[in-house]
C-alpha positions as CSV (number, residue, x, y, z in Angstrom):
1,L,120.2,84.9,65.2
2,C,120.3,85.1,61.4
3,W,116.5,85.4,61.4
4,A,116.6,88.3,63.9
5,P,116.2,91.2,61.5
6,A,113.0,89.7,60.1
7,A,111.4,89.2,63.6
8,G,109.1,92.1,63.4
9,L,111.9,94.5,63.8
10,L,111.7,96.2,60.4
11,P,109.2,99.1,60.1
12,R,106.1,97.8,58.5
13,A,105.9,100.7,56.0
14,S,109.0,99.6,54.2
15,P,110.2,95.9,53.9
16,L,113.5,97.1,52.6
17,L,115.5,99.0,55.2
18,D,119.2,99.5,55.6
19,R,120.8,99.1,59.0
20,H,123.2,101.3,60.9
21,P,126.7,100.4,59.7
22,K,128.1,100.3,63.2
23,T,125.7,97.8,64.6
24,H,126.3,94.1,64.4
25,S,123.1,93.1,62.6
26,V,121.9,91.6,59.4
27,T,119.6,93.0,56.7
28,W,116.7,91.3,55.0
29,A,116.1,92.1,51.3
30,P,114.0,90.4,48.6
31,S,115.3,88.7,45.6
32,S,114.3,90.3,42.3
33,S,113.9,87.0,40.5
34,S,110.9,85.8,42.5
35,S,108.1,87.6,44.2
36,S,107.8,85.2,47.1
37,S,111.5,84.3,47.7
38,R,113.5,86.2,50.3
39,R,117.1,86.0,51.5
40,I,118.7,86.6,54.9
41,L,121.9,88.3,54.1
42,D,125.1,89.0,55.9
43,H,126.3,92.2,57.6
44,P,125.5,95.4,55.8
45,T,129.1,96.3,55.5
46,S,129.9,93.2,53.4
47,G,131.5,94.4,50.2
48,S,129.8,92.2,47.6
49,R,126.9,93.6,45.6
50,R,125.3,90.5,44.3
51,R,121.7,90.0,43.4
52,G,119.5,90.7,46.5
53,A,122.5,92.1,48.4
54,P,121.8,94.5,51.3
55,L,121.1,98.1,50.3
56,A,123.5,99.4,52.9
57,A,126.4,98.0,50.9
58,A,125.4,100.3,48.0
59,S,126.1,103.4,50.1
60,Q,128.2,106.0,48.5
61,S,131.9,106.3,49.3
62,D,131.5,109.8,50.7
63,G,129.2,108.5,53.5
64,A,125.9,109.6,52.0
65,P,123.1,107.1,52.4
66,A,122.2,105.0,49.4
67,R,119.1,105.7,47.3
68,R,116.4,103.2,48.2
69,P,115.1,101.5,45.1
70,S,111.5,100.6,44.8
71,F,110.2,97.3,46.1
72,W,109.5,95.8,42.7
73,P,111.6,96.2,39.5
74,D,110.5,98.9,37.1
75,G,107.3,98.2,35.3
76,V,106.1,95.4,37.6
77,S,103.0,96.1,39.6
78,S,101.2,92.9,40.2
79,C,98.6,92.7,43.0
80,V,99.1,88.9,43.2
81,G,102.8,89.4,43.7
82,R,102.3,92.0,46.4
83,L,100.0,89.7,48.3
84,A,102.4,86.8,48.0
85,A,105.3,88.9,49.2
86,R,103.3,90.2,52.2
87,R,102.3,86.7,53.2
88,A,105.9,85.5,53.0
89,S,107.0,88.5,54.9
90,W,104.7,87.8,57.9
91,S,105.5,84.1,57.9
92,C,109.2,85.0,58.0
93,R,108.6,87.5,60.8
94,R,106.7,85.0,63.0
95,R,109.3,82.3,62.6
96,A,112.2,84.7,63.3
97,G,110.4,86.1,66.3
98,S,110.3,82.8,68.1
99,L,114.0,82.2,67.3
100,L,114.9,85.6,68.5
101,R,113.1,85.2,71.8
102,R,115.0,82.0,72.4
103,A,118.3,83.3,71.3
104,T,118.3,86.7,73.1
105,P,120.5,86.5,76.2
106,P,119.0,87.6,79.6
107,G,119.4,91.3,80.2
108,A,119.7,92.1,76.5
109,G,117.4,94.7,75.0
110,R,116.3,96.2,71.6
111,R,117.1,99.6,70.3
112,G,114.5,101.8,68.7
113,D,115.2,100.4,65.3
114,G,114.8,96.8,66.6
115,V,118.5,95.9,66.8
116,V,119.4,93.5,69.6
117,V,122.0,95.1,71.9
118,A,124.1,93.7,74.7
119,A,122.9,93.8,78.3
120,S,125.4,96.4,79.3
121,S,124.1,98.9,76.7
122,A,120.4,98.0,76.8
123,V,118.3,100.9,77.8
124,S,114.8,100.5,79.2
125,T,112.0,102.1,77.2
126,T,109.8,102.5,80.2
127,D,109.9,104.8,83.2
128,A,109.8,101.9,85.7
129,P,113.0,100.7,87.3
130,A,114.7,97.6,85.8
131,D,114.2,95.5,88.9
132,A,110.5,96.3,89.3
133,P,108.4,93.2,89.2
134,R,105.9,92.7,86.5
135,F,102.3,93.7,87.3
136,S,101.0,90.2,86.6
137,S,103.3,88.8,89.3
138,R,102.1,91.3,91.8
139,L,98.4,91.0,91.1
140,V,97.8,87.5,92.6
141,P,99.6,88.2,95.9
142,L,98.0,91.6,96.1
143,F,94.5,90.2,96.0
144,F,95.4,87.4,98.3
145,F,97.0,89.7,101.0
146,L,94.2,92.2,100.6
147,A,91.5,89.5,101.2
148,L,93.4,88.3,104.3
149,W,93.9,91.9,105.5
150,Y,90.2,92.6,105.4
151,A,89.2,89.2,106.8
152,F,91.6,89.3,109.7
153,N,90.7,92.9,110.5
154,A,87.0,92.3,110.6
155,A,87.4,89.0,112.5
156,F,89.6,90.7,115.1
157,N,87.1,93.5,115.8
158,V,84.2,91.1,116.1
159,Q,86.1,88.6,118.3
160,N,87.6,91.3,120.4
161,K,84.1,92.7,121.2
162,V,82.9,89.2,122.1
163,I,85.8,88.6,124.5
164,L,85.3,92.0,126.2
165,N,81.6,91.2,126.8
166,Q,82.7,88.1,128.7
167,F,85.9,89.4,130.2
168,P,85.7,93.2,131.0
169,Y,89.4,93.7,131.5
170,P,90.6,95.6,128.5
171,W,94.2,96.2,129.6
172,A,94.8,92.6,130.3
173,V,93.3,91.6,127.0
174,S,95.5,94.2,125.2
175,W,98.6,92.7,126.7
176,A,97.5,89.2,125.7
177,Q,96.9,90.3,122.2
178,L,100.3,91.9,121.9
179,A,102.1,88.9,123.5
180,A,100.4,86.5,121.1
181,G,102.5,88.0,118.3
182,L,105.6,86.7,120.1
183,L,104.5,83.1,119.5
184,F,104.7,83.8,115.8
185,V,107.8,86.1,115.6
186,I,110.2,84.3,117.9
187,P,109.9,80.8,116.2
188,A,110.2,82.5,112.8
189,W,113.5,84.1,113.8
190,A,114.7,80.9,115.5
191,T,114.0,78.7,112.5
192,G,115.4,81.1,110.0
193,A,112.0,81.5,108.2
194,R,112.4,85.3,108.7
195,K,115.8,87.0,108.7
196,R,116.7,88.2,112.1
197,P,117.2,91.9,112.8
198,I,120.3,93.2,114.5
199,V,119.1,94.4,117.9
200,D,121.2,96.0,120.6
201,A,120.7,98.4,123.5
202,P,120.9,101.7,121.5
203,L,118.2,100.4,119.1
204,L,115.9,99.3,122.0
205,L,116.3,102.8,123.5
206,K,115.0,104.3,120.2
207,F,112.1,101.8,120.2
208,A,111.2,102.5,123.8
209,P,109.2,105.7,123.4
210,I,107.5,104.5,120.2
211,A,106.6,101.2,121.9
212,A,105.2,103.0,125.0
213,L,102.9,105.1,122.8
214,H,102.0,102.0,120.7
215,C,100.9,99.9,123.7
216,T,99.1,102.9,125.2
217,G,97.2,103.5,122.0
218,H,96.3,99.8,121.6
219,G,95.1,99.6,125.2
220,L,92.9,102.7,124.8
221,Q,91.5,101.4,121.5
222,V,90.5,98.1,123.2
223,S,89.0,100.0,126.1
224,S,86.9,102.1,123.8
225,M,85.5,99.0,122.1
226,G,84.7,97.5,125.4
227,A,82.9,100.6,126.7
228,G,81.0,101.4,123.5
229,S,80.2,99.9,120.2
230,V,82.7,98.9,117.5
231,F,80.8,100.9,114.9
232,F,81.1,104.2,116.9
233,T,84.7,103.6,117.9
234,H,85.8,103.3,114.3
235,V,83.8,106.4,113.3
236,I,85.6,108.3,116.0
237,K,89.0,106.9,114.8
238,A,88.2,108.1,111.3
239,A,89.2,111.5,112.6
240,E,92.8,110.4,112.6
241,P,93.8,112.7,109.7
242,F,92.6,115.7,111.6
243,I,94.4,114.6,114.8
244,G,97.5,113.9,112.9
245,T,97.5,117.3,111.3
246,L,97.2,118.9,114.8
247,V,100.0,116.8,116.2
248,L,102.3,117.6,113.2
249,F,101.7,121.3,113.6
250,A,102.2,121.2,117.4
251,F,105.6,119.4,117.2
252,T,107.1,120.6,113.9
253,R,105.2,123.8,113.0
254,T,104.5,122.4,109.5
255,I,101.2,122.2,107.8
256,A,99.9,120.8,104.6
257,P,98.7,123.0,101.7
258,W,95.2,124.6,102.2
259,W,93.6,122.4,99.6
260,V,94.7,119.3,101.5
261,N,93.4,120.6,104.8
262,L,90.1,121.5,103.2
263,C,89.4,117.8,103.0
264,L,89.3,117.6,106.8
265,V,86.0,119.5,106.9
266,P,83.9,116.5,105.8
267,I,85.8,114.2,108.3
268,V,85.1,116.5,111.3
269,G,81.5,117.1,110.1
270,G,80.8,113.4,109.6
271,V,82.1,112.4,113.0
272,A,80.1,115.1,114.7
273,Y,76.9,114.2,112.8
274,A,77.4,110.5,113.7
275,A,77.6,111.5,117.4
276,V,74.2,113.3,117.4
277,K,71.7,111.6,119.6
278,P,68.5,110.5,117.8
279,G,65.6,112.9,118.3
280,S,67.8,115.9,119.2
281,V,68.8,118.9,117.2
282,F,72.5,118.8,117.8
283,D,73.3,116.9,121.0
284,V,76.8,115.7,120.7
285,S,77.3,114.7,124.3
286,A,78.3,111.3,123.1
287,L,81.6,112.8,122.1
288,W,82.4,113.4,125.8
289,G,81.8,109.8,126.9
290,F,84.5,107.4,127.9
291,A,84.4,105.5,124.7
292,S,84.8,108.6,122.5
293,L,87.6,110.0,124.7
294,A,89.4,106.7,124.8
295,A,89.2,106.4,121.0
296,L,90.5,110.0,120.6
297,G,93.3,109.3,123.1
298,S,94.3,106.2,121.1
299,T,94.4,108.2,117.9
300,V,96.6,110.9,119.5
301,A,99.0,108.2,120.9
302,F,99.3,106.5,117.5
303,A,99.9,109.9,115.7
304,V,102.7,110.9,118.1
305,A,104.3,107.4,117.7
306,K,104.3,107.8,114.0
307,L,106.0,111.2,114.2
308,L,108.6,109.8,116.5
309,A,109.3,106.9,114.3
310,K,110.0,109.2,111.3
311,Q,112.4,111.4,113.4
312,L,114.3,108.8,115.4
313,M,114.8,106.0,112.9
314,S,116.6,106.7,109.6
315,K,116.5,104.6,106.4
316,S,120.2,103.8,106.6
317,M,119.9,102.5,110.2
318,K,116.9,100.2,109.2
319,K,118.9,98.9,106.2
320,E,122.0,98.1,108.3
321,R,120.0,96.4,111.0
322,N,117.7,94.5,108.6
323,L,114.5,96.3,109.8
324,D,112.1,95.9,107.0
325,A,108.5,96.7,107.5
326,A,107.7,93.2,108.9
327,N,110.7,93.1,111.2
328,N,110.1,96.6,112.3
329,Y,106.6,95.8,113.5
330,A,107.8,92.5,115.0
331,V,110.4,94.3,117.2
332,L,107.8,97.0,118.1
333,T,105.5,94.2,119.2
334,C,108.1,92.6,121.4
335,C,108.9,96.0,123.0
336,S,105.3,96.9,123.4
337,S,104.3,93.6,125.1
338,A,107.3,93.9,127.5
339,L,106.4,97.5,128.5
340,L,102.7,96.8,128.9
341,F,103.1,93.6,131.0
342,L,103.8,95.2,134.4
343,P,101.2,98.0,134.3
344,S,98.4,95.7,133.0
345,M,99.2,93.0,135.6
346,L,99.3,95.5,138.4
347,G,96.2,97.3,137.4
348,Q,93.9,94.4,136.3
349,G,95.9,91.2,136.9
350,P,94.4,90.0,140.1
351,A,90.8,90.8,139.1
352,A,91.3,89.2,135.7
353,Y,92.8,86.0,137.2
354,A,89.8,85.7,139.6
355,A,87.4,86.2,136.8
356,L,89.2,83.6,134.7
357,S,89.2,81.0,137.5
358,E,85.4,81.4,137.9
359,M,84.7,80.5,134.3
360,E,83.2,77.1,133.5
361,R,85.6,76.5,130.6
362,P,88.7,78.7,131.0
363,A,90.7,76.7,128.5
364,L,88.2,77.5,125.7
365,F,88.3,81.2,126.6
366,L,92.1,81.3,126.6
367,R,92.0,79.6,123.2
368,D,89.7,82.4,121.9
369,L,91.9,85.1,123.4
370,L,95.0,83.6,121.8
371,G,93.2,83.4,118.5
372,C,92.2,87.0,118.8
373,G,95.8,88.0,119.4
374,F,96.9,86.0,116.2
375,L,94.2,87.9,114.3
376,Y,95.5,91.2,115.5
377,Y,99.1,90.4,114.5
378,G,98.0,88.8,111.3
379,Y,96.0,91.8,110.0
380,N,98.9,94.1,110.7
381,E,101.3,91.8,108.9
382,M,98.9,91.5,105.9
383,G,98.5,95.3,106.0
384,F,102.3,95.8,105.5
385,R,102.4,93.4,102.6
386,V,99.4,95.0,100.9
387,L,100.8,98.5,101.3
388,D,104.1,97.4,100.0
389,L,102.5,96.5,96.7
390,L,100.3,99.6,96.3
391,S,100.9,103.2,95.4
392,P,99.9,105.9,98.0
393,V,96.6,106.6,96.3
394,S,95.7,103.0,96.0
395,A,96.7,102.4,99.6
396,A,94.4,105.3,100.7
397,V,91.5,103.6,98.8
398,A,92.3,100.2,100.3
399,N,92.5,101.6,103.8
400,T,89.1,103.4,103.5
401,L,87.5,100.2,102.2
402,K,89.0,98.4,105.2
403,R,87.1,100.7,107.6
404,V,83.9,100.2,105.7
405,V,84.4,96.4,105.9
406,V,84.9,96.7,109.7
407,L,81.7,98.8,110.1
408,L,79.7,96.3,108.0
409,A,81.1,93.4,110.0
410,A,80.1,95.1,113.3
411,V,76.5,95.4,112.1
412,A,76.3,92.0,110.5
413,F,78.0,89.8,113.2
414,L,77.5,91.8,116.4
415,G,74.0,93.0,115.6
416,E,74.8,96.6,116.6
417,H,72.0,99.0,116.0
418,V,72.9,101.8,113.7
419,D,70.5,104.7,113.1
420,S,70.4,107.1,110.1
421,H,72.6,109.7,111.8
422,R,75.5,107.3,112.2
423,I,75.2,105.9,108.7
424,I,75.2,109.3,107.1
425,G,77.9,110.6,109.4
426,A,80.1,107.5,108.9
427,S,79.7,107.8,105.1
428,L,80.6,111.5,105.1
429,A,83.7,110.8,107.3
430,M,84.9,107.9,105.1
431,L,84.5,110.1,102.0
432,G,86.6,112.8,103.7
433,V,89.3,110.3,104.7
434,L,89.5,109.1,101.1
435,L,89.7,112.6,99.7
436,Y,92.3,113.7,102.3
437,S,94.5,110.7,101.6
438,I,94.4,111.3,97.8
439,A,95.1,115.0,98.2
440,K,97.9,114.3,100.6
441,A,99.5,111.9,98.1
442,K,99.2,114.5,95.4
443,A,100.8,117.1,97.6
444,G,103.7,114.8,98.4
445,K,104.3,114.2,94.7
446,L,104.3,117.9,94.0
447,A,106.6,118.6,96.9
448,R,109.1,116.0,95.6
449,A,108.9,117.4,92.1
450,Q,109.6,120.9,93.3
451,A,112.5,119.8,95.5
452,A,114.0,117.9,92.5
453,A,113.6,120.9,90.3
454,A,115.1,123.2,92.9
455,E,118.0,120.9,93.3
456,A,118.6,120.6,89.6
457,T,118.6,124.4,89.1
458,A,120.6,125.2,92.2
459,P,124.1,126.7,91.4
460,P,127.1,124.5,92.4
461,L,128.8,125.5,95.6
462,A,132.5,126.0,96.1
463,K,134.7,123.3,97.5
464,G,135.3,125.4,100.6
465,D,131.6,125.2,101.4
466,G,131.7,121.5,101.9
467,A,130.0,120.6,98.6
468,V,131.2,118.3,95.9
469,A,132.4,120.6,93.1
470,S,132.8,118.0,90.4
471,S,130.7,115.1,89.4
472,S,133.7,113.0,88.6
473,H,134.2,111.9,92.2
474,P,132.5,108.7,93.2
475,V,129.3,109.0,95.2
476,S,128.2,106.7,97.9
477,P,125.0,104.8,97.6
478,E,123.6,106.6,100.6
479,T,123.9,110.0,99.0
480,T,122.2,108.8,95.8
481,T,119.1,107.5,97.6
482,S,116.0,109.5,96.7
483,S,112.6,109.5,98.3
484,S,111.1,109.0,94.9
485,S,112.7,105.6,94.5
486,S,111.6,104.3,97.8
487,K,108.5,102.3,98.6
488,P,105.2,104.2,98.8
489,P,104.6,105.5,102.3
490,L,102.2,103.6,104.5
491,H,98.7,104.8,104.9
492,D,97.5,107.1,107.6
493,D,95.9,104.3,109.6
494,D,96.8,104.9,113.3
495,E,97.1,101.2,113.9
496,H,100.2,101.2,111.8
497,A,101.8,104.2,113.5
498,G,105.5,103.9,114.0
499,K,105.8,101.0,111.6
500,G,106.1,102.8,108.3
501,V,109.3,103.6,106.5
502,P,110.4,106.9,107.9
503,G,111.6,109.7,105.7
504,A,114.3,112.2,106.2
505,V,113.8,114.9,108.9
506,Q,112.7,118.2,107.3
507,P,113.5,121.6,108.9
508,P,110.6,123.4,110.5
509,G,108.2,125.1,108.1
510,T,108.9,122.5,105.3
511,W,105.9,120.4,104.2
512,Q,106.9,116.7,104.4
513,P,104.4,114.3,102.9
């Protein structure tokens, strides 16, 4: 530690610098006898004033700072001496830097003047929280999970269409895809690979309406892909921001700022233009087909499920019951598969079993169906991990690119014919989704900033009003939790509805990002 003050901590403009007298540090000063020799001296408050002693020891008795002498004795101005002194200075700094990095205890920091302070008094010089992981440690898993997210999503849509072409029973296929996730979740909980959530009857009652909407939305989504093309289904589902805005206004009477809703225009226009039949002026009768209506119904079900998840499940309840994003989706999958089992078996069970028994190789088909279910659960799992590492704006960009990858996969692997109308309409809709997501994230940031400013300028209430009148009383961790310190909200993808981290319920008329 005696080399610490020379470890690049002194301002480069002045090699001689006195230290704060109240800080436990040492001062580096040159010897006047040699231009290249330097000494590491004791604490500035040491009383001796020998040759090369610290300048802080020469401070006046009345507390005024000492006059800083020049770097060289009077009359000496040798260029060779200055170069030698500078070379020795940098050598000393490099050696002391390595020693300081090895000797600094974990959690300790540096003050603005370079003095090493204890961990209890170290103050971060950045705006990021102290426990935030380094960007380099997040970059590798981010790209890994992002690649798996895109690959699983594209593979699921392609494999799902192939299965529906051979087995036209979408509700039975939907249940099998949801139930396949149980083969991954239950062993993970049983072996301790994933921490178990605390589940009881009241929690299942809260999950029941969300799970009913989730399995309905998934069944309608699979039905839409079976009746139409994967490309057109995802173009219709790109209207999710518009459907979500209508659902939010219908249930809560809240609406986003006008400049956010303005981004809905290219979404609606792109979807409508993609539905125009080739050779016609404006024939959008494809929007009233079963595939389009099923895709719109799926979008509405997912939007309502997302709204219920935000209102019925609080952050404190999720924390107490160990319901992180992955466990939340796992419990939702269990509930959804249980609720969809009886309706799917009653509606298409006998016909599906008869069609399966007539196949030449039913075991191979069941293997493909099970693999498709694993792909469905896997891309949702990877989606949670990706969005946990991204900001809202970056998540919006990643989600838009995900839809583009799915559209390209449908054309490349399924050979779906796409005319110019659908290409232009899909491009316009994807651009609108991207602009809407970025504008919505910006509006949420402004809303949180305004709420924080209003809270800071609000006058304190009296004790009789139920408010805390003094800041000296201890505050519980629940009351200090702020939305700005939480994880970024999940994207607006309807396939993740009901699985995001819910926010606090806002009163009617208040914009909640």
